[in-house]
VOPAGU-2260 file (C-alpha; in pm, 1 decimal, decimal comma):
REM VOPAGU-2260
SITE   aa  ch    i         X         Y         Z
SITE  MET   A    0       0,0       0,0       0,0
SITE  GLU   A    1     127,3     346,8     -91,3
SITE  ARG   A    2     180,4     568,2     213,8
SITE  ALA   A    3     225,9     942,1     179,2
SITE  ILE   A    4     492,2    1130,6     377,1
SITE  THR   A    5     477,9    1509,1     414,5
SITE  PHE   A    6     815,9    1681,0     446,4
SITE  ILE   A    7     860,7    2020,5     613,1
SITE  ASP   A    8    1196,9    2176,9     539,2
SITE  THR   A    9    1323,3    2409,5     813,3
SITE  PRO   A   10    1616,4    2645,9     749,6
SITE  GLY   A   11    1959,2    2573,3     889,7
SITE  HIS   A   12    2066,3    2914,3    1018,5
SITE  GLU   A   13    2064,4    2960,5    1396,2
SITE  ALA   A   14    1850,7    3276,7    1371,7
SITE  PHE   A   15    1562,3    3051,0    1271,0
SITE  THR   A   16    1562,2    2883,7    1613,4
SITE  ALA   A   17    1208,5    2998,2    1685,8
SITE  MET   A   18    1086,1    2864,9    1354,9
SITE  ARG   A   19    1270,3    2535,7    1393,5
SITE  ALA   A   20    1146,2    2492,8    1748,2
SITE  ARG   A   21     793,3    2514,4    1614,3
SITE  GLY   A   22     888,1    2295,2    1319,1
SITE  ALA   A   23     974,4    2018,7    1563,5
SITE  LYS   A   24     637,2    2058,8    1735,9
SITE  VAL   A   25     431,9    2019,9    1418,2
SITE  THR   A   26     624,4    1716,8    1297,4
SITE  ASP   A   27     579,3    1351,6    1391,5
SITE  ILE   A   28     936,2    1252,8    1300,6
SITE  ALA   A   29    1246,9    1468,3    1257,4
SITE  ILE   A   30    1500,3    1379,6     987,7
SITE  LEU   A   31    1836,3    1516,5    1094,7
SITE  VAL   A   32    2053,5    1573,8     786,3
SITE  VAL   A   33    2426,8    1571,1     863,5
SITE  ALA   A   34    2698,1    1611,5     598,1
SITE  ALA   A   35    2939,9    1318,6     607,1
SITE  ASP   A   36    3235,9    1543,9     521,4
SITE  ASP   A   37    3149,9    1830,2     762,9
SITE  GLY   A   38    3055,8    1649,4    1079,5
SITE  VAL   A   39    2819,8    1774,6    1348,8
SITE  MET   A   40    2776,2    2153,1    1329,0
SITE  PRO   A   41    2632,0    2391,1    1596,8
SITE  GLN   A   42    2306,4    2420,0    1397,2
SITE  THR   A   43    2280,2    2039,7    1390,7
SITE  ILE   A   44    2299,4    2027,4    1769,5
SITE  GLU   A   45    2045,6    2308,6    1796,8
SITE  ALA   A   46    1798,1    2131,4    1563,6
SITE  LEU   A   47    1858,6    1811,9    1758,8
SITE  ASN   A   48    1782,3    1986,7    2089,9
SITE  HIS   A   49    1451,7    2114,2    1950,5
SITE  ALA   A   50    1351,1    1771,8    1822,8
SITE  GLN   A   51    1442,1    1607,9    2154,0
SITE  ALA   A   52    1263,7    1881,1    2352,9
SITE  ALA   A   53     949,5    1821,7    2144,5
SITE  ASP   A   54     989,8    1448,2    2214,2
SITE  VAL   A   55     995,3    1360,6    1844,3
SITE  PRO   A   56    1158,6    1038,7    1716,8
SITE  ILE   A   57    1467,5    1111,0    1502,5
SITE  VAL   A   58    1599,3     946,0    1186,4
SITE  VAL   A   59    1950,5    1054,0    1083,1
SITE  ALA   A   60    2031,2    1099,6     713,4
SITE  VAL   A   61    2408,4    1106,2     665,4
SITE  ASN   A   62    2437,3    1299,4     338,3
SITE  LYS   A   63    2722,2    1354,6      85,2
SITE  ILE   A   64    2861,2    1002,0     121,7
SITE  ASP   A   65    2985,9    1034,6    -238,9
SITE  VAL   A   66    3214,3    1328,1    -147,1
SITE  GLU   A   67    3585,1    1277,5     -89,7
SITE  GLY   A   68    3668,5    1277,7     281,2
SITE  ALA   A   69    3319,6    1153,0     379,6
SITE  ASN   A   70    3325,8     959,8     706,3
SITE  PRO   A   71    2978,4     827,4     800,2
SITE  ALA   A   72    3119,3     621,8    1091,3
SITE  LYS   A   73    3256,8     939,0    1251,8
SITE  ILE   A   74    2909,4    1099,8    1237,1
SITE  ARG   A   75    2758,9     798,8    1415,6
SITE  GLN   A   76    3024,2     828,0    1682,8
SITE  GLN   A   77    2981,7    1207,2    1726,1
SITE  LEU   A   78    2604,3    1175,2    1763,8
SITE  THR   A   79    2631,4     913,4    2041,1
SITE  GLU   A   80    2738,6    1207,4    2263,0
SITE  TYR   A   81    2389,7    1353,8    2205,4
SITE  ASN   A   82    2198,8    1034,6    2296,1
SITE  LEU   A   83    2152,2     929,4    1932,5
SITE  VAL   A   84    2287,0     575,1    1921,2
SITE  ALA   A   85    2274,2     394,6    1586,6
SITE  GLU   A   86    2093,4      60,3    1564,6
SITE  GLU   A   87    2416,0    -109,7    1460,3
SITE  TYR   A   88    2570,8       8,4    1789,9
SITE  GLY   A   89    2279,5    -136,1    1986,1
SITE  GLY   A   90    2077,1     187,0    1995,4
SITE  GLU   A   91    1730,5     277,7    1870,2
SITE  THR   A   92    1807,8     546,0    1609,2
SITE  MET   A   93    1808,2     456,0    1240,8
SITE  PHE   A   94    2098,9     604,0    1043,7
SITE  VAL   A   95    2082,7     599,7     662,1
SITE  ASP   A   96    2382,3     693,3     443,9
SITE  VAL   A   97    2254,1     891,3     144,3
SITE  SER   A   98    2372,8    1105,7    -141,8
SITE  ALA   A   99    2112,4    1365,0    -233,5
SITE  LYS   A  100    2308,2    1456,5    -546,5
SITE  GLN   A  101    2326,2    1099,1    -678,3
SITE  GLY   A  102    1981,9    1002,0    -542,9
SITE  GLN   A  103    2149,9     716,9    -356,6
SITE  ASN   A  104    1962,6     530,0     -76,4
SITE  ILE   A  105    1667,6     772,5     -73,5
SITE  ASP   A  106    1425,6     476,0     -76,9
SITE  GLN   A  107    1598,2     333,9     232,2
SITE  LEU   A  108    1555,2     671,6     403,3
SITE  LEU   A  109    1179,9     674,7     331,1
SITE  GLU   A  110    1156,9     317,4     456,0
SITE  ALA   A  111    1341,0     415,1     777,1
SITE  VAL   A  112    1088,6     696,5     832,7
SITE  LEU   A  113     794,3     457,3     792,5
SITE  LEU   A  114     953,8     192,1    1016,4
SITE  THR   A  115    1024,3     450,7    1287,4
SITE  ALA   A  116     666,7     579,0    1258,2
SITE  ASP   A  117     524,4     226,8    1298,0
SITE  ALA   A  118     750,4     147,2    1592,5
SITE  ALA   A  119     728,1     472,1    1788,7
SITE  LEU   A  120     403,5     646,3    1699,2
SITE  ASP   A  121      30,4     598,0    1695,2
SITE  LEU   A  122     -62,9     804,0    1390,3
SITE  ARG   A  123    -439,5     830,7    1389,0
SITE  ALA   A  124    -660,6    1131,1    1316,5
SITE  ASN   A  125   -1033,6    1167,5    1278,9
SITE  PRO   A  126   -1117,3    1292,5     925,8
SITE  GLU   A  127   -1487,2    1339,1    1011,8
SITE  ARG   A  128   -1451,6    1649,8    1229,8
SITE  ASP   A  129   -1379,8    2017,1    1151,3
SITE  ALA   A  130   -1022,1    2068,0    1041,2
SITE  ARG   A  131    -751,5    2209,9    1263,8
SITE  GLY   A  132    -380,0    2240,4    1205,1
SITE  ILE   A  133     -88,3    2477,6    1167,2
SITE  ALA   A  134      17,8    2746,3     918,9
SITE  ILE   A  135     371,7    2645,1     822,0
SITE  GLU   A  136     440,7    2943,7     600,5
SITE  ALA   A  137     249,8    3242,8     466,7
SITE  ASN   A  138     308,0    3519,6     217,4
SITE  LEU   A  139     141,1    3792,2      16,5
SITE  ASP   A  140      99,2    3692,4    -346,7
SITE  LYS   A  141      47,8    3970,4    -602,9
SITE  GLY   A  142    -230,6    3793,7    -789,3
SITE  ARG   A  143    -379,2    3579,0    -513,0
SITE  GLY   A  144    -357,1    3802,5    -203,7
SITE  ALA   A  145    -275,4    3650,1     137,5
SITE  THR   A  146    -190,8    3280,7     103,1
SITE  ALA   A  147     -92,7    3033,9     372,5
SITE  THR   A  148      55,6    2685,6     351,0
SITE  VAL   A  149    -127,1    2487,1     616,3
SITE  LEU   A  150     -76,9    2136,4     750,0
SITE  ILE   A  151    -399,6    1960,2     847,2
SITE  GLN   A  152    -350,5    1779,2    1180,0
SITE  SER   A  153    -703,5    1648,6    1224,5
SITE  GLY   A  154   -1036,6    1671,3    1044,0
SITE  THR   A  155   -1094,7    1755,3     678,5
SITE  LEU   A  156   -1059,0    2105,5     531,3
SITE  ARG   A  157   -1295,2    2185,8     243,7
SITE  VAL   A  158   -1327,5    2472,1      -1,9
SITE  GLY   A  159   -1585,5    2717,9     139,0
SITE  ASP   A  160   -1497,1    2657,2     508,7
SITE  ALA   A  161   -1471,1    2968,3     728,8
SITE  ILE   A  162   -1128,5    2956,3     896,2
SITE  VAL   A  163    -921,0    3146,9    1151,8
SITE  ALA   A  164    -540,6    3127,8    1130,8
SITE  GLY   A  165    -375,0    3320,9    1414,0
SITE  SER   A  166    -525,6    3668,5    1400,5
SITE  SER   A  167    -622,2    3629,9    1034,2
SITE  HIS   A  168    -959,1    3498,8     912,3
SITE  GLY   A  169   -1137,5    3427,5     585,5
SITE  ARG   A  170   -1322,5    3173,1     377,7
SITE  VAL   A  171   -1128,8    2903,5     189,7
SITE  ARG   A  172   -1160,9    3029,7    -168,9
SITE  ALA   A  173    -935,1    2762,3    -315,9
SITE  MET   A  174    -683,6    2501,6    -206,9
SITE  LEU   A  175    -373,6    2402,7    -402,7
SITE  ASP   A  176    -161,8    2091,9    -358,5
SITE  GLU   A  177     218,6    2073,8    -382,4
SITE  HIS   A  178     200,2    2071,5    -764,3
SITE  GLY   A  179     -19,8    2382,8    -778,7
SITE  ASN   A  180    -331,4    2183,0    -871,8
SITE  SER   A  181    -666,7    2273,5    -722,0
SITE  VAL   A  182    -806,0    2027,5    -463,1
SITE  PRO   A  183   -1161,5    2031,2    -315,7
SITE  GLU   A  184   -1064,8    1891,0      25,8
SITE  ALA   A  185    -759,8    1807,1     237,7
SITE  LEU   A  186    -742,4    1515,2     480,9
SITE  PRO   A  187    -521,2    1487,1     794,8
SITE  SER   A  188    -139,6    1519,2     742,9
SITE  ARG   A  189    -199,5    1686,6     405,8
SITE  PRO   A  190     -23,2    2018,1     333,3
SITE  VAL   A  191    -220,6    2261,0     114,0
SITE  GLN   A  192    -193,0    2622,5      12,8
SITE  VAL   A  193    -505,2    2809,9     121,5
SITE  LEU   A  194    -635,8    3118,8     -60,4
SITE  GLY   A  195    -895,9    3358,4      78,6
SITE  LEU   A  196    -749,4    3491,7     405,7
SITE  SER   A  197    -793,8    3858,3     503,7
SITE  THR   A  198    -432,0    3911,3     615,3
SITE  VAL   A  199    -109,6    3712,8     622,2
SITE  PRO   A  200     -90,4    3485,9     930,1
SITE  ARG   A  201     243,8    3416,0    1099,1
SITE  ALA   A  202     438,8    3098,0    1047,9
SITE  GLY   A  203     340,9    2860,4    1327,3
SITE  ASP   A  204      -5,8    3006,9    1389,4
SITE  THR   A  205    -273,3    2746,6    1458,5
SITE  PHE   A  206    -579,4    2744,0    1236,9
SITE  VAL   A  207    -930,1    2619,1    1310,8
SITE  VAL   A  208   -1250,8    2594,8    1111,3
SITE  ALA   A  209   -1525,3    2821,6    1250,8
SITE  PRO   A  210   -1902,1    2762,9    1216,6
SITE  ASP   A  211   -1949,8    3082,0    1008,3
SITE  ASP   A  212   -1777,7    3400,7     888,1
SITE  ARG   A  213   -1901,4    3611,4    1180,8
SITE  THR   A  214   -1760,1    3374,8    1442,9
SITE  ALA   A  215   -1431,9    3355,2    1247,1
SITE  ARG   A  216   -1401,9    3734,4    1250,6
SITE  GLN   A  217   -1476,1    3756,2    1624,1
SITE  ILE   A  218   -1213,7    3492,8    1709,0
SITE  SER   A  219    -955,5    3666,2    1488,7
SITE  GLU   A  220   -1027,0    4007,7    1648,6
SITE  LYS   A  221    -981,0    3862,8    1997,2
SITE  ARG   A  222    -655,4    3698,3    1894,8
SITE  GLU   A  223    -536,8    4022,1    1730,5
SITE  ALA   A  224    -599,2    4221,0    2049,3
SITE  ALA   A  225    -405,1    3963,2    2254,1
SITE  ASP   A  226    -125,5    3970,2    1992,8
SITE  ARG   A  227    -108,9    4348,2    2005,5
SITE  GLN   A  228     -67,8    4341,6    2383,4
SITE  ALA   A  229     202,2    4073,5    2358,1
SITE  SER   A  230     393,4    4251,7    2082,6
SITE  LEU   A  231     383,8    4582,0    2273,4
SITE  ALA   A  232     539,0    4402,6    2567,2
SITE  LYS   A  233     794,9    4226,9    2347,0
SITE  ALA   A  234     882,8    4507,8    2104,9
SITE  ARG   A  235    1051,3    4712,5    2376,2
SITE  LYS   A  236    1373,3    4591,6    2523,7
SITE  ARG   A  237    1282,9    4745,2    2856,6
SITE  ILE   A  238    1528,5    4884,6    3103,9
SITE  SER   A  239    1457,8    4768,2    3454,6
SITE  LEU   A  240    1328,2    5006,7    3719,0
SITE  GLU   A  241    1666,5    5003,8    3895,3
SITE  ASP   A  242    1838,2    5128,4    3579,6
SITE  LEU   A  243    1570,2    5380,5    3491,6
SITE  ASN   A  244    1682,7    5653,0    3733,5
SITE  GLU   A  245    2043,8    5618,4    3617,5
SITE  ALA   A  246    1933,1    5628,1    3253,3
SITE  LEU   A  247    1726,1    5941,1    3318,1
SITE  ALA   A  248    2011,7    6102,8    3510,2
SITE  ALA   A  249    2256,1    6025,5    3231,9
SITE  GLY   A  250    2028,2    6178,7    2968,0
SITE  LYS   A  251    1756,6    6009,8    2771,0
SITE  VAL   A  252    1784,6    5652,4    2651,6
SITE  ASP   A  253    1862,8    5649,2    2280,4
SITE  THR   A  254    1611,5    5454,0    2073,9
SITE  LEU   A  255    1647,2    5285,9    1737,5
SITE  ASN   A  256    1302,8    5230,5    1581,3
SITE  LEU   A  257    1272,8    4960,3    1315,0
SITE  ILE   A  258    1001,1    4852,5    1073,5
SITE  LEU   A  259    1050,6    4499,3     936,0
SITE  LYS   A  260     909,6    4380,9     603,9
SITE  GLY   A  261     987,9    4043,9     447,3
SITE  ASP   A  262     877,7    3809,9     172,4
SITE  VAL   A  263     744,5    3539,7     406,6
SITE  SER   A  264     631,0    3557,6     766,9
SITE  GLY   A  265     886,9    3299,3     884,7
SITE  SER   A  266    1173,7    3527,0     778,8
SITE  VAL   A  267    1019,1    3834,7     941,9
SITE  GLU   A  268     968,4    3648,9    1266,7
SITE  ALA   A  269    1318,8    3500,8    1263,8
SITE  LEU   A  270    1469,1    3842,8    1193,3
SITE  GLU   A  271    1265,6    4005,9    1471,5
SITE  ASP   A  272    1369,9    3732,3    1712,4
SITE  ALA   A  273    1738,0    3772,2    1625,8
SITE  LEU   A  274    1732,7    4154,6    1639,9
SITE  LEU   A  275    1564,6    4164,5    1980,3
SITE  GLN   A  276    1842,7    3942,9    2113,3
SITE  ILE   A  277    2117,8    4191,5    2022,4
SITE  ASP   A  278    2263,8    4308,5    2350,5
SITE  VAL   A  279    2429,1    4649,7    2368,0
SITE  GLY   A  280    2355,2    4730,8    2729,5
SITE  GLU   A  281    2093,5    4961,4    2873,8
SITE  GLU   A  282    2195,5    5283,4    2703,3
SITE  VAL   A  283    2032,2    5200,7    2372,6
SITE  ASP   A  284    1675,4    5087,5    2326,8
SITE  LEU   A  285    1576,3    4880,6    2020,6
SITE  ARG   A  286    1208,5    4896,7    1925,2
SITE  ILE   A  287    1038,1    4708,4    1645,1
SITE  ILE   A  288     733,4    4925,1    1589,2
SITE  ASP   A  289     583,6    4733,8    1297,1
SITE  ARG   A  290     640,5    4416,1    1105,6
SITE  GLY   A  291     466,8    4265,6     804,8
SITE  VAL   A  292     483,4    4057,3     489,6
SITE  GLY   A  293     499,2    4197,2     136,2
SITE  ALA   A  294     642,6    4500,8     -41,6
SITE  ILE   A  295     720,7    4821,4     148,8
SITE  THR   A  296     404,7    5034,6     136,0
SITE  LEU   A  297     328,0    5403,5     170,4
SITE  ASN   A  298     183,6    5330,5     515,9
SITE  ASN   A  299     518,4    5187,6     626,6
SITE  ILE   A  300     698,0    5497,9     495,9
SITE  ASN   A  301     452,1    5734,2     669,7
SITE  LEU   A  302     498,7    5547,9     996,8
SITE  ALA   A  303     877,8    5564,7     954,8
SITE  MET   A  304     853,6    5943,0     897,3
SITE  ALA   A  305     639,1    5990,9    1207,7
SITE  SER   A  306     860,6    5782,6    1435,3
SITE  ASP   A  307    1210,2    5835,1    1284,4
SITE  ALA   A  308    1229,1    5465,5    1206,0
SITE  ILE   A  309    1452,7    5273,1     967,4
SITE  ILE   A  310    1277,3    5025,9     736,8
SITE  ILE   A  311    1438,2    4684,7     688,7
SITE  GLY   A  312    1335,5    4509,6     366,4
SITE  PHE   A  313    1418,4    4137,3     367,4
SITE  ASN   A  314    1384,5    4011,0       9,5
SITE  VAL   A  315    1124,7    4285,5     -55,9
SITE  ARG   A  316    1158,0    4641,0    -189,2
SITE  ALA   A  317     978,2    4973,8    -204,5
SITE  GLU   A  318     885,5    5032,3    -566,6
SITE  GLY   A  319     790,5    5323,1    -791,7
SITE  GLN   A  320     613,2    5607,0    -615,9
SITE  ASN   A  321     682,2    5462,2    -268,0
SITE  ALA   A  322    1057,7    5458,9    -327,5
SITE  GLU   A  323    1040,2    5822,5    -447,0
SITE  VAL   A  324     845,4    5932,5    -136,4
SITE  ALA   A  325    1098,3    5757,9      90,2
SITE  GLU   A  326    1387,4    5930,6     -86,0
SITE  ARG   A  327    1217,9    6270,3     -80,9
SITE  GLU   A  328    1131,1    6246,4     288,3
SITE  GLY   A  329    1472,1    6106,4     385,2
SITE  VAL   A  330    1336,5    5773,3     515,7
SITE  GLU   A  331    1618,2    5521,0     531,5
SITE  ILE   A  332    1534,8    5181,9     379,8
SITE  ARG   A  333    1789,6    4902,7     410,5
SITE  TYR   A  334    1757,1    4602,4     180,5
SITE  TYR   A  335    1889,0    4258,5     275,1
SITE  SER   A  336    1871,0    3909,4     137,9
SITE  VAL   A  337    2106,1    3751,0     393,7
SITE  ILE   A  338    1990,0    3740,7     754,0
SITE  TYR   A  339    2344,2    3746,8     902,7
SITE  GLN   A  340    2413,8    4075,3     725,7
SITE  ALA   A  341    2099,6    4243,4     856,9
SITE  ILE   A  342    2175,5    4139,7    1216,5
SITE  GLU   A  343    2540,2    4249,6    1186,2
SITE  GLU   A  344    2458,4    4594,1    1044,1
SITE  ILE   A  345    2184,5    4668,8    1297,7
SITE  GLU   A  346    2423,4    4567,9    1575,7
SITE  GLN   A  347    2684,5    4809,2    1436,5
SITE  ALA   A  348    2421,2    5085,6    1415,3
SITE  LEU   A  349    2321,8    5028,1    1777,3
SITE  LYS   A  350    2683,8    5035,3    1887,9
SITE  GLY   A  351    2728,3    5358,7    1694,3
SITE  MET   A  352    2450,2    5514,4    1904,5
SITE  LEU   A  353    2632,7    5436,1    2226,2
SITE  LYS   A  354    2800,4    5730,7    2391,2
SITE  PRO   A  355    3180,1    5691,3    2397,5
SITE  GLU   A  356    3323,8    5538,0    2712,4
SITE  PHE   A  357    3651,4    5670,1    2846,8
SITE  GLU   A  358    3905,6    5500,0    3066,2
SITE  GLU   A  359    4198,4    5642,6    3256,1
SITE  VAL   A  360    4542,9    5540,8    3132,0
SITE  GLU   A  361    4841,0    5604,0    3359,7
SITE  LEU   A  362    5128,8    5771,0    3176,8
SITE  GLY   A  363    5394,4    5795,0    3445,0
SITE  THR   A  364    5476,1    5845,7    3813,8
SITE  ALA   A  365    5739,8    6060,0    3984,1
SITE  GLU   A  366    5849,1    6074,7    4349,1
SITE  ILE   A  367    5924,3    6413,0    4512,1
SITE  ARG   A  368    6280,8    6414,6    4651,8
SITE  GLU   A  369    6324,3    6787,2    4719,4
SITE  ILE   A  370    6109,2    7099,3    4719,1
SITE  PHE   A  371    6243,1    7428,2    4580,2
SITE  ARG   A  372    6077,0    7758,5    4656,9
SITE  SER   A  373    6067,9    7999,1    4361,1
SITE  SER   A  374    5931,5    8351,8    4383,9
SITE  LYS   A  375    5850,7    8338,0    4013,0
SITE  PHE   A  376    5699,4    7988,9    3980,7
SITE  GLY   A  377    5584,4    7896,0    4333,3
SITE  ASN   A  378    5700,6    7556,0    4459,3
SITE  ILE   A  379    5903,7    7333,5    4228,1
SITE  ALA   A  380    5905,9    6957,2    4300,9
SITE  GLY   A  381    6252,2    6810,2    4249,9
SITE  SER   A  382    6153,0    6458,7    4149,3
SITE  ILE   A  383    6275,8    6131,3    4004,4
SITE  VAL   A  384    6058,6    5957,7    3744,0
SITE  ARG   A  385    5970,3    5613,7    3880,9
SITE  SER   A  386    5772,5    5472,4    3584,9
SITE  GLY   A  387    5662,4    5564,1    3232,6
SITE  GLU   A  388    5720,5    5926,2    3145,7
SITE  ILE   A  389    5609,6    6263,7    3277,6
SITE  ARG   A  390    5480,9    6497,5    3005,8
SITE  ARG   A  391    5411,6    6868,2    3023,5
SITE  GLY   A  392    5042,0    6963,3    2996,7
SITE  THR   A  393    4904,7    6631,9    3126,1
SITE  ARG   A  394    4670,0    6586,4    3424,4
SITE  ALA   A  395    4811,1    6460,2    3751,8
SITE  ARG   A  396    4708,9    6352,9    4100,7
SITE  ILE   A  397    4919,3    6367,0    4419,4
SITE  THR   A  398    4916,6    6074,0    4662,0
SITE  ARG   A  399    5071,2    6081,0    5010,8
SITE  ASN   A  400    5123,0    5739,5    5175,0
SITE  GLY   A  401    4868,6    5593,5    4931,6
SITE  VAL   A  402    4603,8    5858,3    5005,1
SITE  VAL   A  403    4500,8    6100,7    4728,1
SITE  VAL   A  404    4557,8    6457,7    4845,9
SITE  ALA   A  405    4492,3    6639,1    4517,1
SITE  GLU   A  406    4320,9    6554,4    4185,7
SITE  ASN   A  407    4312,5    6704,3    3838,2
SITE  ILE   A  408    4625,5    6917,9    3863,7
SITE  GLU   A  409    4813,2    7020,1    3551,2
SITE  ILE   A  410    5184,1    6962,1    3496,6
SITE  ALA   A  411    5245,1    7329,4    3414,9
SITE  GLY   A  412    5620,2    7308,1    3357,8
SITE  LEU   A  413    5906,8    7056,6    3336,6
SITE  ARG   A  414    6276,8    7136,7    3372,3
SITE  ARG   A  415    6595,2    6936,0    3351,2
SITE  PHE   A  416    6880,4    7136,9    3500,3
SITE  LYS   A  417    6828,0    7481,8    3345,4
SITE  ASP   A  418    6632,5    7368,6    3035,8
SITE  ASP   A  419    6256,8    7358,4    2977,4
SITE  VAL   A  420    6159,4    7014,3    2841,2
SITE  THR   A  421    5832,8    6855,6    2721,0
SITE  GLU   A  422    5888,4    6507,4    2868,2
SITE  VAL   A  423    6115,1    6318,2    3108,3
SITE  ARG   A  424    6150,0    5940,2    3102,3
SITE  GLU   A  425    6182,7    5674,5    3375,3
SITE  GLY   A  426    6499,5    5693,7    3586,3
SITE  PHE   A  427    6572,1    6062,2    3515,9
SITE  GLU   A  428    6544,5    6352,9    3757,0
SITE  CYS   A  429    6352,6    6670,6    3684,0
SITE  GLY   A  430    6184,5    6976,5    3831,1
SITE  ILE   A  431    5804,4    6970,9    3813,6
SITE  ASN   A  432    5595,7    7286,3    3837,5
SITE  LEU   A  433    5234,9    7216,0    3942,2
SITE  GLY   A  434    5101,7    7566,8    3876,0
SITE  SER   A  435    4913,6    7714,2    4169,7
SITE  PHE   A  436    4927,4    7390,9    4375,3
SITE  ASN   A  437    5191,3    7433,4    4647,6
SITE  ASP   A  438    5096,9    7188,1    4921,7
SITE  LEU   A  439    5385,6    6949,3    4857,1
SITE  GLN   A  440    5578,6    6719,3    5090,1
SITE  LEU   A  441    5880,7    6495,9    5041,3
SITE  GLU   A  442    5802,9    6141,9    4914,7
SITE  ASP   A  443    5468,7    6252,9    4767,4
SITE  LEU   A  444    5392,9    6059,9    4448,1
SITE  ILE   A  445    5286,6    6250,8    4136,2
SITE  SER   A  446    5089,1    6027,5    3893,3
SITE  THR   A  447    5005,7    6156,9    3547,3
SITE  TYR   A  448    4722,4    6015,5    3336,0
SITE  GLU   A  449    4502,2    6077,8    3033,9
SITE  MET   A  450    4147,6    5975,5    2945,0
SITE  ARG   A  451    4125,5    5752,7    2635,6
SITE  GLU   A  452    3814,1    5637,5    2455,0
SITE  LYS   A  453    3749,5    5268,2    2510,0
SITE  PRO   A  454    3674,1    5070,2    2195,6
SITE  ARG   A  455    3335,2    4894,3    2218,8
SITE  ALA   A  456    3347,7    4518,3    2224,0
């Protein structure tokens, strides 16, 4: 008997953690693909953690076995550290060596998935009830409007059903299968593309069939209100109450406002997740004031003008008249197609907003050996330079038996014998004039220093 398997491909980059975590929750079995020549990478471990946390059985596909330097045995050994023990080592996990490029052993992989399903899972769903499931991905299609790829988890979804997906609602106008063909109904475990939603749901939103359009709209409005509250709480990286007084005392907290637009909701969510995790301390506040799917609209540009925001376009652009308005009004739009790059540049921008930090660098110390009285210059400290160098014009402090007696004094003059000099190095003697400061004693230590800007980590 032919048995259908639905595959959900989740991206490999670590910024998609949130998406992958959900991916593991909507799947019955996780196939962990590991390259035989690369070994176990950080993303592999992360995907593995999500699958194990969701308590999902795992089948390991060891790919690229046709590549030079491939070592499938090493992969098996590495994964034993993560509680994935191959059957041939007495464990319960099925490992299949494949070559995606050559199409080698793909049948064995499918067989391993079915065997694992039979052994570890009870896969039954009632097709007679109203459908419910999960939106795996969603986007805004120019010709078709808001479309969502949904996975039916139970029940049967039919054309004409009123549905709610996250805070979006609508009536199923049409359903398309993986080949783009129209289908009248979708049974459990079937992925279909649904047309007819009012707005684009988020990846990972649950969908349910409602009795009628009115109920669907009410449910979606309630969910939207709850979402708005949650996103207001999440969009601000708040400073704690303890820090607030300091922040206010130090001057206002700088804020970087962002508007995110992307081609699919999974990317927007992953980008938002990654950006909100950038940590540059309490001085700078990152706010994501709006996010959405589809091209950059005039509304986005107006909002950016009103709130001094930067618009991030991920695989989408502002076109025609919108691009002209943005340019005319000086709204900055940054376009990206690589998520790493977007995160890196925003992090740099945030660091650029930080006020410079200064640290004190000691330049030199000198010990007072003798004090000369001069009617013209006041007291002159006959000193020997103990460390570094003493330079004219630098700031100094005087310490007596380890206690600071004077701060922020200027080295007004430096002499060696009868000559004025600009600096005196370690081991040499000199006369130091401290301007109007005359309270000197023998064995006082003069330390000179300057304030240098600290590079940000």
